[in-house]
TORKOL-4160 file (C-alpha; in steps of 0.2 Angstrom, whole numbers, padded with zeros to 4 digits, m for minus):
60
<pt num="1" X="0000" Y="0000" Z="0000"/>
<pt num="2" X="0006" Y="0017" Z="m0004"/>
<pt num="3" X="0013" Y="0025" Z="0013"/>
<pt num="4" X="0004" Y="0042" Z="0009"/>
<pt num="5" X="m0012" Y="0033" Z="0006"/>
<pt num="6" X="m0011" Y="0023" Z="0022"/>
<pt num="7" X="m0007" Y="0038" Z="0032"/>
<pt num="8" X="m0023" Y="0047" Z="0025"/>
<pt num="9" X="m0034" Y="0032" Z="0029"/>
<pt num="10" X="m0027" Y="0031" Z="0046"/>
<pt num="11" X="m0030" Y="0049" Z="0049"/>
<pt num="12" X="m0048" Y="0048" Z="0043"/>
<pt num="13" X="m0052" Y="0035" Z="0056"/>
<pt num="14" X="m0045" Y="0045" Z="0070"/>
<pt num="15" X="m0058" Y="0046" Z="0084"/>
<pt num="16" X="m0068" Y="0032" Z="0077"/>
<pt num="17" X="m0073" Y="0021" Z="0092"/>
<pt num="18" X="m0077" Y="0005" Z="0082"/>
<pt num="19" X="m0061" Y="0004" Z="0071"/>
<pt num="20" X="m0044" Y="0009" Z="0078"/>
<pt num="21" X="m0033" Y="0011" Z="0063"/>
<pt num="22" X="m0015" Y="0016" Z="0062"/>
<pt num="23" X="m0002" Y="0016" Z="0049"/>
<pt num="24" X="0011" Y="0003" Z="0052"/>
<pt num="25" X="0026" Y="m0001" Z="0040"/>
<pt num="26" X="0019" Y="m0002" Z="0023"/>
<pt num="27" X="0000" Y="m0005" Z="0028"/>
<pt num="28" X="m0013" Y="m0002" Z="0040"/>
<pt num="29" X="m0015" Y="m0010" Z="0058"/>
<pt num="30" X="m0033" Y="m0012" Z="0063"/>
<pt num="31" X="m0040" Y="m0016" Z="0080"/>
<pt num="32" X="m0059" Y="m0021" Z="0080"/>
<pt num="33" X="m0068" Y="m0030" Z="0094"/>
<pt num="34" X="m0051" Y="m0035" Z="0103"/>
<pt num="35" X="m0044" Y="m0043" Z="0086"/>
<pt num="36" X="m0030" Y="m0035" Z="0077"/>
<pt num="37" X="m0028" Y="m0036" Z="0058"/>
<pt num="38" X="m0014" Y="m0030" Z="0047"/>
<pt num="39" X="m0018" Y="m0025" Z="0029"/>
<pt num="40" X="m0005" Y="m0022" Z="0015"/>
<pt num="41" X="m0018" Y="m0021" Z="0001"/>
<pt num="42" X="m0030" Y="m0006" Z="0002"/>
<pt num="43" X="m0044" Y="m0017" Z="m0007"/>
<pt num="44" X="m0043" Y="m0030" Z="0007"/>
<pt num="45" X="m0044" Y="m0016" Z="0021"/>
<pt num="46" X="m0060" Y="m0009" Z="0013"/>
<pt num="47" X="m0068" Y="m0026" Z="0010"/>
<pt num="48" X="m0065" Y="m0030" Z="0029"/>
<pt num="49" X="m0072" Y="m0013" Z="0034"/>
<pt num="50" X="m0088" Y="m0015" Z="0024"/>
<pt num="51" X="m0090" Y="m0033" Z="0030"/>
<pt num="52" X="m0088" Y="m0028" Z="0048"/>
<pt num="53" X="m0100" Y="m0014" Z="0047"/>
<pt num="54" X="m0113" Y="m0026" Z="0039"/>
<pt num="55" X="m0113" Y="m0017" Z="0022"/>
<pt num="56" X="m0112" Y="m0026" Z="0005"/>
<pt num="57" X="m0095" Y="m0027" Z="m0002"/>
<pt num="58" X="m0092" Y="m0015" Z="m0016"/>
<pt num="59" X="m0088" Y="m0029" Z="m0028"/>
<pt num="60" X="m0105" Y="m0037" Z="m0025"/>
């Protein structure tokens, strides 16, 4: 993932009580419901966010 893009995404989630997102190495580190996930590909991150929120995946 582009490091600048990862930084922008993490900044947008600042203050969100459901998803704690921070930039880490070349991707995003996400903490949600006491589980931690690391995403290198942005498409995987957004798919996870939509699925966790109960929304249909953009690809569906």
